[in-house]
C-alpha positions, 0 to 999 in steps of 0.5 A, a space after each residue: 511371305 516370311 520375313 528374313 528378319 526376327 519378328 516380334 509380336 503380341 499374343 496371350 500365352 497361358 501361363 497356368 491351366 485356363 489362365 492365359 496372360 499378355 506375352 511377347 512372340 518373336 519368331 526367328 527365321 532359320 536359312 539354308 547354306 552358310 552365305 549369309 550375305 546371300 539374298 535368296 536363301 531357303 528358309 528351313 526353320 523358324 524359332 518362335 520364342 513365347 514369354 509372358 510380359 510379366 516374366 519381365 517384371 517379377 521381382 523387380 522391386 522389393 517387398 513393400 515397394 508397391 504401386 509402380 504403374 509400367 505401360 507397354 506400347 508397341 511402335 507398330 500399328 499392327 504386325 504383318 500376317 506373314 510375321 505371325 506363326 498361325 496358332 490356336 490362340 488368337 494374336 493382338 494384332 487386330 488394333 492399331 497399336 498395342 498397349 498393356 498396362 501392369 502394375 508391379 507390387 514388390 516381386 509380383 506384377 498384376 495385368 491391369 488391362 489391354 489399355 493405357 491404365 495409368 492415372 493421368 495425375 502422375 504424367 509429369 512423372 513418367 519414365 519412358 525408355 525403349 524396352 524392345 528393339 530388335 535392331 532390324 535394318 528397315 532397308 531389308 523390310 518392305 516399305 509397308 512393314 514397321 520395325 518391331 519396337 516396344 516402348 515402357 513407360 513407367 509411372 508411379 500411382 496413388 498407392 505409391 505416393 500414399 506409401 511415401 506420403 507420411 505425417 513424420 515431416 510434419 511430426 518432426 516439424 512440430 517437434 524441431 518448432 516445439 523444441 525450439 519453442 522450449 528452448 526459447 521459453 527456457 533461454 527467456 524465463 532464464 534471461 528473465 530470472 537472471 535479470 530479476 536477480 540481478 535487478 534484485 540484487 542491485 535494488 538490494 545494492 541500491 537500498 543497502 547503499 541508501 541505508 548505509 548512506 543514511 547511516 554513515 556519511 559518504 566519507 565514512 561510506 567510501 572507506 567502509 566500501 574500500 577497505 570491505 574490497 580489500 579484504 574481499 581481495 585479500 580472501 579475508 570475509 572477517 577482518 583479522 589482525 591486520 586487516 581494516 574495518 570494512 563493510 561487513 564488520 561495521 554494517 552487520 554489527 561484527 565487534 572488535 573480537 576479530 582485533 581489526 582497529 575501528 574507524 575512528 578520527 579526531 575532528 577538532 572543530 565542529 558544530 553540534 546541534 540538539 534540538 528537541 521537541 517541546 510539548 511531544 510527549 504530552 501531545 503523543 500521550 493523547 493520540 493515536 500512535 499511527 498519528 504520533 509517527 505521521 508527526 514525526 516522520 513530518 517534521 523530521 523529514 522536513 529537517 533531513 531536507 534542511 540538513 541536506 541543503 545546508 551540508 550538515 550531517 544528521 547523526 541520529 534522533 534520541 526520542 523527540 530530539 533531533 541530533 546533527 552536526 556541521 563541519 563533520 565528516 568533511 572539515 569546513 571553516 564555517 560550520 558555526 555559521 551553517 549550523 545556525 543557519 541550519 537550526 534557524 531554519 528548522 525552527 521556522 519549518 517546525 512552525 510551519 509543519 506543525 500548522 499544517 498537521 493541526 488540520 489532520 492530527 487535531 488540536 495542540 498539534 500547533 502548540 508544539 515547539 522546538 527548543 535547540 542549543 548549539 555547541 562548538 569544539 572538538 569531537 571524536 567520530 566513528 563507526 561504533 560496532 556492534 548491533 545497529 552500528 552507526 557514525 556516533 559522535 562522542 566528546 565533552 562537546 556532544 554533552 555540552 550541546 545537550 546542556 545548551 538545548 536543555 537549558 534553552 527555552 522553547 522557540 529559541 536557540 541557545 549558544 555557547 560562548 565557543 560558538 558566539 566567538 566563532 560567529 564573531 571572528 566570522 563577523 557575525 556577531 549581529 546574529 547573537 544576543 548575550 542571554 541576560 543571566 548566566 547559566 549553571 550548566 551540570 558539569 560546567 558550572 555558571 556559563 555565558 550563553 546566547 540567543 541566536 536572533 530570529 531575524 537580522 538583516 546584516 550584511 557579513 563584512 567578512 565575506 570569505 566567498 562561501 555561501 553559508 557564511 555570507 548574507 543575513 541569517 534569514 536570507 537563504 531561508 526565506 528563499 527555501 521557504 518561499 519555494 516550499 510554500 509554493 510547492 505544498 499549495 498550504 498557504 490557505 492552511 498557514 493563513 488560518 488562525 486556531 479556530 479555523 484549523 480546528 473547524 477543518 479538523 472536525 470537517 475532516 473527522 466527521 467528513 470521513 465518518 459521513 462517507 462510511 455512513 453513506 458507503 453502508 447504504 451502497 453510496 445511496 443518498 436520497 432526498 428527505 422530503 418525506 421526513 420533514 413531518 418527522 423532523 417537526 415532530 420532534 421539534 414539536 414534541 413539547 419535551 425538554 431534552 431531559 425528558 427525552 433521555 432514555 436508559 436503553 437505546 435501541 442500536 441498529 443490528 448487527 448486518 454481515 453484508 453491510 460490514 462487508 461492503 464497509 471493509 471492502 474500502 469503496 470510496 464514497 464520495 459524500 458530495 461537494 454540497 454536503 461537505 460544504 454545508 458540513 464546514 459551514 455548520 461547524 464553523 457557525 458551532 465554533 462561533 456559538 461557543 463563548 471565549 471561556 477558558 475552559 468551556 470553549 471550542 478548543 475544549 470540544 475539539 479536545 474532546 472530539 479528539 479523545 472520542 476519535 481515539 477511544 472509538 478507534 481503540 474500541 475492540 472490533 469483534 462485530 461477527 461474533 455479534 452476528 454469530 450471537 444474532 444467529 445463535 441466540 441460544 449460544 452460551 457465552 460467558 459475561 468476560 467473553 461478552 464483554 470483548 466486543 463493541 456490542 454493535 457500536 463499530 457496526 454502525 457508522 451512524 453510531 460513531 458520527 453521533 458520538 464525535 458530533 456530540 462531542 463537537 456541540 456538548 457545550 454550545 453556548 455554555 455561560 461559563 458557570 455551573 448549571 447551579 449558578 444559572 438556576 440560582 440566577 433564575 435565568 430564562 433557560 434555567 426556568 425553562 429547563 430546571 436541571 442540566 441546563 447548560 447541556 439541554 441548551 447546548 442540544 437545543 441550539 444546535 439541533 435547531 440549526 442543523 434543521 434549518 433548510 441550509 443544511 438539508 444535503 448535510 441531514 440527508 447524508 446523516 440519515 435516510 429514514 425515519 428509524 435513523 432519525 429518531 435513533 440520531 436524535 436519541 444518541 445525541 440526547 443521551 451522549 450530551 446529557 451524559 457530560 452533566 456529571 455534576 446532577 447526582 440523580 443522573 449519576 446514581 441512575 447511570 451507577 445503577 444502570 452500570 451495575 445492572 449491566 457489568 457488575 458480576 452477579 451470581 445469577 446465571 440468568 443475568 450474567 448469561 443475558 445475551 438479549 437485543 435489550 441487554 446488548 443495546 443497554 451495555 452499548 448505551 452505557 459504553 458510549 455515555 462512558 466514552 463521552 464522559 471520559 473524553 470530556 475529562 481526558 485531560 485527566 487521563 493524559 500527561 501531566 502537562 495536558 492535564 495541568 493545561 486544562 485544569 488552569 483554564 478550568 481553574 481561571 474560568 471558575 475563579 473569573 466567575 467569583 470574581 465576576 460575583 457569579 460564584 458562591 464561593 472563592 475556588 481556590 480555598 478548596 481546588 487542591 482538595 477538590 481535585 483530589 477528590 475528583 480523582 479519587 471519586 470520579 475520574 480513577 473509578 471512571 478509568 476503572 469502568 473502561 477498563 473492566 467492560 473490555 471494550 477499549 483495549 490497551 486505552 483502558 490501562 492508559 488512562 487509569 495509569 495517567 489518572 493515577 499518576 496525575 493524581 500523585 503528581 497533583 498531591 506534590 505540586 497542586 498546592 503551589 500550582 493553585 497560588 500560581 494560577 491565582 495570581 496568573 488569573 489576577 494579572 490577567 484580569 488586570 490586563 
C-alpha cells in the first residue's frame, strides 16, 4: 500500500564512489486528476528525494568553531513498508528508533555512528528542536502509522569546552590582583614616605623649636616666629629695610647687612647671677675628657632644672661659669628674691651633685665648690645676630654681677648694694649679712657688698602674694631637695664620708677591670683549690719582696680571639660574692692607711685615678702586636715599634694589677722616709734592709688578700698558676717602682730604659722585636706609669700641685717636729722642689713622651710639669713660709 501523503525515511546514500553516508529519503506521491479533495484518486507517479544528513550541517559553523555534537532522532519506531521505495540499498527501518550522531567542526561534518554518542556530561546543556516535520494530517493516516518527525539535539563536547576554556581569565585576574597589590603597595609606600617625611619635618620643627627655646626666651622666640610669618607672607626670605627681624635672620646667623632692625629691648630692672665652679680647672687637669663633660652636664643640667622651677632665664655658660637672670624677658617685681632663692638652691645642689659624682669621677670631686655673685639693675638684651646667634645681655649690671662673683668666696653668695636694697624693700633684710670690709671692684672703686645667708627661718612681713617673694629662703629649696633625694635614691652616697666615697670609687674601677678579666676567659670562674699549694709557695718562699723583683716580666702574649671577645662588649658579671669581697677588701685597706697628711688613702686614690687615666690614654694598637707575633721576621723601625702598648692593653689582668698596686702601694706608711726607718732600726727595717715602706705594704696587702675571706675575689683575678705568678710579679715590680729615693734601684731602672728605648746605632738592637725585648719594654713602661702617677700632682694643674706639695711638706715637717727627721725640711724645701723638677719630674715626663705609648697625655704632663716649675720659682719661697705657719697652727690645736 502506498500512502497518500509524503513519507520520510532514513537510508544510506552513496556520496562518493564506494562511500555511503546516512541520509533522508522523502517520497511524495503524485495523483491523477485535478480534484485534490477526492479521496479516490489514482497515483500516477512518485517523487523520491534523497539527501545526506551531513549536507544539512555543512558550513553551519565558521572555521575554528569545532566540537558541536548533533543527534538526529526519528519520532517513529519504524516506517511502514509501503512508505519505502524498494531499492538495492537497505533502509533503516529495522530498529525501533532511528538515531544518528554527527560532529560539526567548522564547515566540516563527521558522522560518528548510528546511536546517541554525545557525552552525557553535557545533557544539561542540550538544545532540542524539531528538525523535520512534514505537517501531515494524522487523521489521513492509518492508526498504525506514526507521523514522520525528526528531532534535532545539539550538544557541546569536551573539544568545544576546551576551545573556550582558557587560562586568560586566570592570567587577567592575577594581573588585576597584581596591579591592585602593586598599586596598594605603592600607595602604602608613598603614604609611609609622606608620613615619615612629615614626621621628620615635625621632629625637625620640634627639635628646632627646642633649640630656639634653649637659645631664646619664650617671649623672644614667639616674636621671632611672628616676624618670620610676616616676612613669609610678604614673600621675603631675607628681611629688608622695612621688615622686622625673623627667625631665619636670627637663628641662621644673618647679620644686619640686610638693613633690618635688631630685636632688642631695654629691661629697666633685672637681677643677674654669675655662678663659677671653683677648682674646676685644676680638677679637670687630672681627668679624662669624657669625665669633664659628665661633670659639667650633670651640674649644669641640675642648674637648668632649678632655673625652670624658679622662672629664671639661663643666659649662657662661659667656660665653667653659669650665667642666669631673673626678671627677663618677662618682667617681675620680685626678681631679686627669685635670683637669691635660685642661687642658694644652686649652691646646695652643687654640694649634692659633687658628693654623688665622687663615686664615679674619683677623688677631689666633692672638693669642687661654687662661688656666686648677684647684682640688680637695667640691662639691654636682645638677639645678637651673626654666627651662633643668642639672646644676650649687655650693660653695667652684667659686668658688676661678674665682679660680685670674682671677688666673692667659695660656698658663698655675694650681693651688691642694689640687690640688697631690693631685698630690704621686700621685707627680706634677714636674708643678708653686710660684708665686714668694703670690696674694691674694678671700674667701681670701693663697694659695700653683702653675703646671702645660707639659711633663714624669718617670714616675710610684706608678703605680696607672689610665691617666690614669701616665706623663708630655704623653704622652697627644702621641699625640692627632699623630692629629688627620693627620686635619685642616692641618700646612701650623701650619708657617706669622704673615705667611704673613695672606697666606692675604687670598687667601681677595679670591678670594671675584673669583669674584663672574667670576660677574657669567656665568663668562666672556677674554684681555685688547686692553687693553694702555689699560693703557699709564694708566701713561704723565704724571699723578701725586693728579692722577688725581676727586670723583665713575661707578660701574656697577644690573643686576637680573646681581644675580639672583649671588644664585642658582652657584659660579664663578676658575681655578687666577689664584688662584696672586693668592697670589703678595699674598705679594710683604707683603714690600714694612717692619718698622714700625704701618704694617705686619699693620696692612694689620687694615684689610682692617675693610673686609670694613663691606662686609658695608652695607644692601643694591639693588632700590630699580633701581626708581629705571626711575622717575627717583619722589619719595623723603633719609632713604629714604640707606637703601641707592648701588650699592656691586651691583658686586662695587667691593667687590673697596676691599678691594684696603686691602691695598696702606701699601706701602713709610717709618714717618714725609708732612711729614717733604717736609722731607727725598726723591726721592719731589720727585715727588709731597704725600701722598707714599699715592701711592707706589699706583704701586708698580699697576706690579707690570700686569706680565706677573699677566695671568690682571688678566683676572679687568676685561674691558673701562670696567672697567679704573673699577678704577684706585677704587684712586686709596680709597688717597688714607687721607691724613687733608692739610688741603686733608680740606676737600675735608668740602665734598663737606656737598653730598651734609647736610640742606638746597632741595627740588631734597634730592630730587636723578640719576646724578651717586648716584655722588657712593657715592664719598664708599667714602672714609669706608676712613678708618673705617684707624683702626678707635679704634672697637673698648679692648684693640685700646691695642694699635695703642701701636704707632703706638712708630713715631713711634722716628722721633724716629732724628732723623726734629721733636718728642718723648710730650710731646703724651695730649692729641693726645683731640683726635684729638674732631675726627676721633667725627665720622667720626657720619658713618657719619648716612649710613644701614652698619646697626648705625655705632652700634657710635660707641659704642666714645666709650668709648675716656673710657678714654683716665682711663688715657692713665700709658699714655704705659709706651709710652716699652717703646720705649726695645726700642731698647736
